[in-house]
Each structure stands twice: as structure tokens, then as C-alpha cells.
MARBA-3410 file (N, C-alpha, C, O; in Angstrom, 1 decimal):
147
27.2,-110.4,12.8,26.8,-111.2,13.7,25.5,-110.9,14.0,25.2,-109.7,14.2 ~ 24.8,-111.9,14.1,23.3,-112.0,14.8,23.0,-111.5,15.8,23.9,-111.3,16.6 ~ 21.7,-111.3,16.2,21.3,-110.5,17.3,21.5,-111.4,18.4,21.9,-112.5,18.2 ~ 21.2,-110.9,19.7,22.0,-111.6,20.7,20.5,-111.4,21.7,20.4,-111.7,22.9 ~ 19.7,-111.0,21.0,18.1,-110.9,21.8,17.3,-112.2,21.6,17.3,-112.9,20.5
16.7,-112.4,22.8,15.8,-113.3,22.9,14.5,-113.1,22.7,13.8,-112.7,23.7 ~ 13.9,-113.3,21.5,12.3,-112.6,21.5,11.8,-113.7,20.3,12.4,-114.6,19.8 ~ 10.7,-113.3,20.1,9.8,-114.2,19.0,10.9,-114.4,17.8,11.9,-113.8,17.8 ~ 10.6,-115.3,17.0,11.0,-115.6,15.9,11.1,-114.5,15.1,12.1,-114.2,14.6 ~ 9.9,-113.8,14.9,9.8,-112.7,14.2,10.8,-111.2,14.5,11.4,-110.5,13.8
10.5,-111.1,15.6,11.4,-110.4,16.5,12.8,-110.4,16.4,13.4,-109.4,16.1 ~ 13.2,-111.6,16.5,14.8,-111.6,16.4,14.8,-111.4,14.6,15.6,-110.5,14.4 ~ 14.5,-111.8,13.7,14.5,-111.9,12.0,14.1,-110.4,11.8,14.3,-110.2,10.6 ~ 13.8,-109.8,12.2,13.5,-108.1,12.0,14.9,-107.9,12.5,15.7,-107.7,11.6 ~ 15.4,-107.8,13.8,16.5,-107.1,14.4,17.7,-107.6,13.6,18.5,-106.8,13.1
17.7,-109.1,13.4,19.0,-109.4,12.4,19.0,-108.5,11.2,19.9,-107.8,10.9 ~ 17.7,-108.6,10.4,17.7,-107.5,9.3,17.8,-106.3,9.4,18.1,-105.7,8.4 ~ 17.5,-105.7,10.2,18.3,-104.3,10.6,19.7,-104.1,10.9,20.4,-103.2,10.5 ~ 20.1,-105.0,11.4,21.4,-104.9,11.9,22.4,-105.2,10.6,23.5,-104.6,10.4 ~ 22.1,-106.0,9.9,22.5,-106.6,8.7,22.4,-105.3,7.6,23.4,-105.1,6.9
21.2,-104.5,7.4,21.3,-103.4,6.5,22.0,-102.2,7.1,22.8,-101.5,6.4 ~ 21.8,-102.0,8.6,22.8,-100.7,9.2,24.4,-100.9,9.0,25.2,-100.0,8.8 ~ 24.8,-102.3,8.9,26.0,-102.4,8.5,26.1,-102.4,7.3,27.2,-101.9,7.0 ~ 25.6,-102.8,6.4,25.8,-102.9,5.1,25.9,-101.4,4.6,26.9,-101.1,3.9 ~ 25.0,-100.5,5.1,24.5,-99.0,4.8,26.1,-98.3,5.3,26.8,-97.7,4.5
26.4,-98.5,6.9,27.5,-97.7,7.2,29.2,-98.1,6.5,30.2,-97.4,6.4 ~ 29.1,-99.7,6.0,30.1,-100.1,5.5,30.6,-99.6,3.9,31.8,-99.5,3.6 ~ 29.4,-99.3,3.1,29.3,-98.8,2.0,29.9,-97.4,2.1,30.9,-97.0,1.4 ~ 29.3,-96.6,2.8,29.6,-95.2,3.3,30.8,-94.9,3.4,31.2,-93.9,2.8 ~ 31.6,-95.8,4.4,32.6,-95.8,4.8,33.9,-95.7,3.7,35.0,-95.1,3.8
33.5,-96.6,2.7,34.1,-97.2,1.8,34.1,-96.0,0.5,35.1,-95.6,-0.1 ~ 32.5,-95.4,0.3,32.6,-94.0,-0.5,33.6,-92.9,0.1,34.3,-92.2,-0.5 ~ 33.4,-93.0,1.2,34.1,-91.6,2.1,35.3,-91.6,1.8,35.8,-90.5,1.6 ~ 35.9,-92.7,1.7,37.3,-92.7,1.2,37.6,-93.1,-0.2,38.7,-93.5,-0.5 ~ 36.9,-93.0,-0.9,36.8,-92.6,-2.3,37.5,-91.5,-2.9,37.1,-90.4,-2.7
38.6,-91.6,-3.7,39.0,-90.2,-4.3,38.3,-89.5,-4.9,38.7,-88.4,-5.1 ~ 37.0,-89.8,-5.2,35.9,-89.2,-5.9,35.5,-87.8,-4.9,35.0,-86.8,-5.4 ~ 35.7,-88.0,-3.6,34.8,-87.3,-2.6,35.7,-86.1,-2.5,35.2,-85.1,-2.1 ~ 37.0,-86.1,-2.8,37.9,-85.0,-2.7,37.6,-83.9,-1.3,37.1,-82.8,-1.3 ~ 38.0,-84.6,-0.2,37.8,-84.6,1.2,36.4,-83.9,1.6,36.3,-83.0,2.4
35.5,-84.3,0.9,34.4,-83.7,1.4,33.5,-85.4,2.2,33.5,-86.6,2.0 ~ 32.8,-84.4,3.2,31.8,-85.6,4.1,30.6,-86.0,3.1,30.3,-85.3,2.1 ~ 29.9,-87.0,3.3,28.8,-87.5,2.9,27.6,-86.8,2.5,26.8,-86.9,1.6 ~ 27.8,-85.8,3.9,26.5,-84.7,4.1,26.9,-83.8,3.0,26.0,-83.5,2.2 ~ 28.0,-83.4,2.8,28.8,-82.1,2.0,28.4,-82.6,0.6,27.5,-82.0,0.0
29.2,-83.8,0.0,28.7,-84.1,-1.2,27.5,-84.4,-1.4,27.2,-84.5,-2.6 ~ 26.4,-84.7,-0.6,24.8,-84.8,-0.8,24.2,-83.0,-1.3,23.7,-82.6,-2.3 ~ 24.5,-82.4,-0.1,24.3,-80.8,-0.6,24.6,-80.3,-2.1,23.8,-79.9,-2.9 ~ 26.3,-80.6,-2.4,26.6,-80.5,-3.6,25.6,-80.7,-4.6,24.9,-79.9,-5.1 ~ 25.5,-82.2,-4.8,24.8,-83.3,-5.6,23.1,-82.5,-5.9,22.4,-82.2,-6.8
22.9,-82.3,-4.2,21.4,-82.0,-4.8,21.2,-80.5,-5.1,20.1,-80.2,-5.7 ~ 22.1,-79.7,-4.9,22.4,-78.1,-5.8,22.6,-78.5,-7.2,21.6,-78.2,-7.9 ~ 23.6,-79.2,-7.8,24.1,-79.3,-9.1,22.4,-80.2,-9.7,22.0,-80.1,-10.8 ~ 21.8,-80.9,-9.0,20.4,-81.6,-9.9,19.5,-80.8,-9.8,18.7,-80.6,-10.7 ~ 19.2,-80.0,-8.5,18.0,-79.3,-8.4,18.1,-77.9,-8.4,17.0,-77.3,-8.4
19.1,-77.3,-8.5,19.2,-75.9,-8.4,19.5,-75.1,-6.9,20.0,-75.5,-5.8 ~ 19.1,-73.8,-7.2,19.3,-73.3,-5.7,17.9,-73.8,-4.4,16.7,-73.7,-4.7 ~ 18.2,-74.1,-3.3,17.5,-74.9,-2.6,17.6,-74.1,-1.1,18.6,-73.7,-0.6 ~ 16.0,-74.1,-0.5,16.4,-73.4,0.8,16.9,-74.6,1.7,16.8,-75.8,1.4 ~ 17.6,-74.0,2.8,18.4,-74.5,3.7,18.0,-75.6,4.4,18.8,-76.4,4.7
16.4,-75.8,4.7,15.8,-76.8,5.6,15.4,-77.9,4.4,15.4,-79.1,4.6 ~ 15.1,-77.4,3.4,14.6,-78.3,2.6,15.8,-79.4,1.9,15.7,-80.6,1.6 ~ 17.3,-78.4,1.9,18.3,-79.7,1.9,18.3,-80.4,2.8,18.5,-81.6,2.4 ~ 18.1,-80.1,4.2,18.4,-81.0,5.3,17.2,-82.2,5.0,17.2,-83.3,5.6 ~ 16.2,-81.8,4.3,15.2,-83.1,4.1,15.4,-84.1,3.0,15.1,-85.3,2.9
16.2,-83.2,2.2,16.7,-84.3,0.9,17.7,-85.1,1.5,17.7,-86.4,1.3 ~ 18.6,-84.6,2.1,19.9,-85.2,2.7,19.7,-85.9,4.2,20.7,-86.1,4.9 ~ 18.5,-86.0,4.6,18.2,-86.4,5.8,18.9,-86.0,6.9,19.5,-86.7,7.7 ~ 18.8,-84.7,6.9,19.9,-84.3,8.2,19.1,-83.0,9.2,18.3,-82.2,8.8 ~ 19.4,-83.0,10.1,19.0,-81.7,10.7,19.1,-80.4,10.7,20.3,-80.1,10.5
18.2,-79.2,10.9,18.4,-78.1,10.6,20.2,-77.5,11.3,21.0,-76.7,10.8 ~ 20.3,-78.1,12.5,21.7,-77.6,13.0,22.5,-78.3,12.6,23.7,-77.9,12.9 ~ 22.5,-79.7,11.6,23.8,-80.5,11.7,24.0,-79.5,9.8,25.1,-79.3,9.2 ~ 22.5,-79.2,9.2,22.6,-78.5,7.9,23.5,-77.1,8.0,24.3,-76.7,7.2 ~ 23.2,-76.7,9.2,24.1,-75.3,9.2,25.7,-75.3,9.1,26.5,-74.5,8.8
25.8,-76.6,9.6,27.3,-76.6,9.9,28.3,-77.7,8.6,29.5,-77.9,8.2 ~ 27.2,-78.0,8.3,27.4,-78.3,6.5,27.7,-77.5,5.8,28.8,-77.5,5.3 ~ 26.7,-76.5,5.6,26.9,-75.1,4.7,27.8,-74.5,5.2,28.6,-74.1,4.3 ~ 28.1,-74.3,6.4,29.2,-73.3,7.0,30.6,-73.9,6.5,31.5,-73.2,6.2 ~ 30.6,-75.0,6.5,31.9,-75.8,5.9,32.2,-75.6,4.5,33.3,-75.5,4.0
31.0,-75.7,3.8,31.1,-75.7,2.3,31.6,-74.0,1.9,32.5,-73.7,1.2 ~ 30.6,-73.1,2.8,31.0,-71.9,2.6,32.6,-71.5,2.6,33.3,-71.1,1.7 ~ 32.9,-71.8,3.7,34.3,-71.6,4.0,35.3,-72.0,2.5,36.2,-71.2,2.2 ~ 35.2,-73.2,1.7,35.7,-73.7,0.6,35.3,-73.0,-0.6,35.8,-73.1,-1.7 ~ 34.2,-72.1,-0.3,33.5,-71.4,-1.6,33.1,-72.3,-2.5,33.3,-72.2,-3.7
32.6,-73.0,-2.1,31.5,-74.1,-2.9,30.3,-73.8,-3.2,29.7,-74.0,-4.2 ~ 29.7,-73.0,-1.9,28.0,-72.5,-2.0,28.2,-71.3,-1.6,29.2,-71.1,-1.0 ~ 27.5,-70.5,-1.7,26.9,-69.2,-0.6,25.5,-69.1,-0.2,24.6,-69.7,-0.8 ~ 25.1,-68.5,0.7,24.0,-68.4,1.0,23.1,-66.6,0.8,23.5,-65.4,0.8 ~ 21.8,-67.4,0.6,21.6,-65.8,0.5,20.0,-65.6,1.2,19.3,-66.6,1.0
19.4,-64.6,1.8,18.0,-64.6,2.2,17.1,-64.4,0.7,17.3,-63.7,-0.3 ~ 16.0,-65.2,1.2,14.7,-65.3,0.2,14.7,-63.9,0.4,15.3,-63.2,1.2 ~ 13.5,-63.3,-1.0,13.3,-62.2,-1.0,12.0,-62.0,-0.7,11.6,-60.9,-0.4 ~ 11.1,-63.2,-0.8,10.1,-63.1,-0.3,9.7,-63.6,0.7,8.5,-63.8,0.9 ~ 10.5,-64.0,1.4,10.6,-64.6,2.9,11.8,-64.5,3.5,12.5,-65.5,3.3
12.2,-63.4,4.4,13.4,-63.4,5.1,14.0,-64.5,6.1,15.1,-64.6,6.5 ~ 12.8,-65.1,6.4,13.4,-66.1,7.5,13.9,-67.6,6.6,14.3,-68.6,7.0 ~ 13.9,-67.3,5.3,14.5,-68.4,4.5,15.5,-67.9,4.0,15.8,-66.9,3.5 ~ 16.1,-69.3,4.1,18.0,-69.0,3.6,17.9,-69.9,2.4,17.3,-71.0,2.6 ~ 18.4,-69.5,1.2,18.9,-69.9,-0.1,19.9,-70.3,-0.5,20.7,-69.3,-0.7
20.6,-71.5,-0.8,21.8,-71.9,-0.7,22.0,-72.4,-2.5,21.5,-73.3,-3.2 ~ 23.2,-71.3,-2.7,23.4,-71.8,-4.2,24.9,-72.6,-4.2,25.8,-72.7,-3.4 ~ 24.7,-73.0,-5.3,26.1,-73.3,-6.0,27.0,-72.1,-6.2,26.4,-71.1,-6.6 ~ 28.6,-72.1,-5.9,29.5,-71.0,-6.6,29.8,-71.7,-7.6,29.2,-72.8,-7.7 ~ 30.8,-71.1,-8.7,31.5,-71.7,-9.7,32.0,-72.5,-9.3,31.6,-73.6,-9.6
33.1,-72.4,-8.5,33.7,-73.5,-8.0,33.4,-74.4,-7.7,34.2,-75.3,-8.0 ~ 31.9,-75.0,-6.8,31.3,-75.6,-6.5,30.7,-76.4,-7.5,30.7,-77.7,-7.5 ~ 30.1,-75.2,-8.8,29.7,-76.2,-9.6,30.4,-77.2,-10.4,30.0,-78.2,-10.9 ~ 32.0,-76.6,-10.6,33.1,-77.4,-11.1,33.4,-78.6,-10.3,33.4,-79.7,-10.8 ~ 33.6,-78.3,-9.0,33.9,-79.2,-8.9,32.7,-80.7,-8.6,33.1,-81.8,-8.8
31.5,-80.1,-8.3,30.5,-81.8,-8.5,30.4,-82.0,-9.8,29.8,-83.0,-10.2 ~ 31.0,-81.2,-10.8,30.7,-81.7,-12.3,32.1,-82.5,-12.9,32.1,-83.2,-14.0 ~ 32.8,-82.3,-12.2,33.9,-83.3,-12.3,33.8,-84.8,-11.3,33.8,-86.0,-11.6 ~ 33.7,-84.3,-10.3,33.6,-85.4,-9.2,32.4,-86.6,-9.3,32.5,-87.9,-9.0 ~ 31.2,-85.6,-9.7,30.0,-86.7,-9.7,30.1,-88.0,-10.4,30.0,-89.2,-10.0
30.4,-87.6,-11.5,30.6,-89.4,-12.5,31.5,-90.1,-11.8,31.3,-91.3,-11.9 ~ 32.7,-89.7,-11.0,33.7,-90.6,-10.6,33.0,-91.3,-9.4,33.2,-92.5,-9.1 ~ 32.1,-90.4,-8.6,31.5,-90.9,-7.3,30.2,-92.2,-8.2,29.9,-93.2,-7.5 ~ 29.8,-92.2,-9.2,29.1,-92.7,-9.6,29.5,-94.2,-9.5,28.9,-95.1,-8.9 ~ 30.9,-94.2,-10.4,31.6,-95.2,-10.4,32.0,-95.9,-9.4,32.1,-97.2,-9.3
32.2,-95.3,-8.6,32.4,-95.8,-7.5,31.3,-96.5,-6.8,31.7,-97.7,-6.5 ~ 30.3,-96.2,-6.5,29.2,-96.6,-6.2,28.9,-98.1,-6.8,28.9,-99.2,-6.1 ~ 28.8,-97.9,-8.2,28.7,-98.8,-9.1,29.5,-99.8,-8.5,28.8,-100.7,-8.1 ~ 30.5,-99.9,-8.4,31.7,-100.9,-7.9,31.3,-101.3,-6.8,31.4,-102.6,-6.6 ~ 30.7,-100.5,-5.6,30.3,-101.1,-4.3,29.3,-102.0,-4.9,29.5,-103.2,-4.6
28.4,-101.9,-5.6,27.2,-102.7,-5.7,27.3,-103.8,-6.9,26.3,-104.4,-7.3 ~ 28.9,-104.0,-7.4,28.9,-104.8,-8.4,28.8,-106.2,-8.2,28.9,-107.0,-9.1 ~ 28.8,-106.4,-6.4,28.6,-107.7,-6.2,27.3,-108.4,-6.1,27.2,-109.5,-5.8 ~ 26.5,-107.7,-6.5,24.9,-108.0,-7.0,24.7,-107.8,-8.4,25.1,-106.7,-8.9 ~ 24.0,-108.9,-8.9,23.2,-108.8,-10.3,22.4,-107.9,-10.3,21.9,-107.4,-9.3
22.0,-107.3,-11.8,21.1,-106.5,-12.2,20.2,-106.9,-11.5,19.8,-106.1,-10.6 ~ 19.4,-108.1,-11.5,18.2,-108.5,-10.9,18.2,-108.4,-9.3,17.3,-108.2,-8.6 ~ 19.6,-108.7,-8.7,19.5,-108.4,-7.3,19.3,-107.1,-7.2,18.2,-106.7,-6.8 ~ 20.2,-106.3,-7.7,19.7,-104.9,-7.6,18.3,-104.3,-7.7,17.9,-103.6,-6.8 ~ 17.6,-104.7,-8.6,16.2,-104.6,-8.6,15.6,-104.6,-7.4,15.0,-103.7,-6.8
15.8,-106.2,-7.0,15.3,-106.9,-6.1,15.2,-105.9,-4.8,14.2,-105.6,-4.1 ~ 16.5,-105.6,-4.7,16.9,-104.6,-3.4,16.2,-103.4,-3.6,15.6,-103.0,-2.6 ~ 16.1,-102.6,-4.6,15.6,-101.3,-4.5,14.0,-101.6,-4.4,13.4,-100.8,-3.7 ~ 13.4,-102.4,-4.9,11.8,-102.7,-4.4,11.9,-103.1,-3.3,11.0,-102.4,-2.8 ~ 12.3,-103.6,-2.6,12.1,-104.3,-1.1,12.6,-102.9,-0.5,11.8,-102.5,0.3
13.7,-102.1,-0.8,13.6,-100.7,0.2,12.6,-100.0,0.3,12.0,-99.6,1.4 ~ 12.3,-99.7,-1.2,11.5,-98.7,-1.7,9.9,-99.0,-0.8,9.1,-98.2,-0.5 ~ 9.7,-100.6,-0.6,9.0,-101.0,-0.3,8.5,-100.5,1.6,7.5,-99.9,2.1 ~ 10.0,-101.0,2.2,10.4,-100.5,3.5,10.4,-99.2,4.0,10.2,-99.0,5.2 ~ 10.6,-98.3,3.3,10.4,-96.9,3.1,9.3,-96.3,2.8,9.3,-95.1,2.8
8.4,-97.0,2.6,7.0,-96.2,2.2,6.1,-96.7,3.5,5.1,-96.0,3.8 ~ 6.3,-97.6,4.0,5.4,-98.5,5.2,5.2,-97.2,6.0,4.5,-97.3,7.0
END
């Protein structure tokens, strides 16, 4: 559904583009959340495990920046991952205010198992686009994000 806002043609086009981008993102995330590859993880929990898997132990605030979540939200996400024994926290030795999050062996095994399946689920979501369309979309989104 296009915007019902009555503004300049550029305003209406920008708003319509934003609505379509947001809806597409929400729809893809909803489909991925229901994929068997998620193993009952939320998108945020998966993002934390994926970041730790690829980047190693991280400060909790840095993880929040990487997956675009607030510090208060990250506390809840990490709490829930700890309850499942997928991560553990420890205070940094050089700065006691800093909390470092580590994957546990259970967490490492889980993300190693599900990450390739999740990549295939993502690939399936984008299969409606040609390789050229995906590249154009990547370039446009990068440009939009860097402004």
C-alpha cells in the first residue's frame, strides 16, 4: 500500500520507498524467524551468536552496536542466551566496567550447526532476485546507509 501522505512528489516517493523497504525487511525477518535453522532463537539472539562465532569474544556494548540493539535490550538478549548456556559473561581484566561475552562450547556447536542452514534460508528469501539485482540492491543499500 503506497503512502496516503499528500506532499511533494519527492516526499511521497521517499515515504513510499521507506514503507516498502521496511515491509520487505519485516517480512523477510518474520519468515527467517520461523525457519527451522533458528532453533527457537530470536533474530537478536542469532545475531549475537553469529557475531561471537565470526569475531570471537566481544564487549557487550560492542555486540549491541554490531546487531543494532540498545544496551538494555542487549542485557535481556544475553541473559536469555546465558539461561540456555550458549554464552557466558566475564568482567574484563583491564576495565572492570566492561563485560565480555563468550560463546560456550554448547553455543559454538549450535551456531556451527545452524549457520549454514540459516544462510541457505536467507539465500532462498533472495532467490526472487537475479544476481545482478542483488548486486544493485547491495550497492543502493550501502549508499543509503552511508549518507
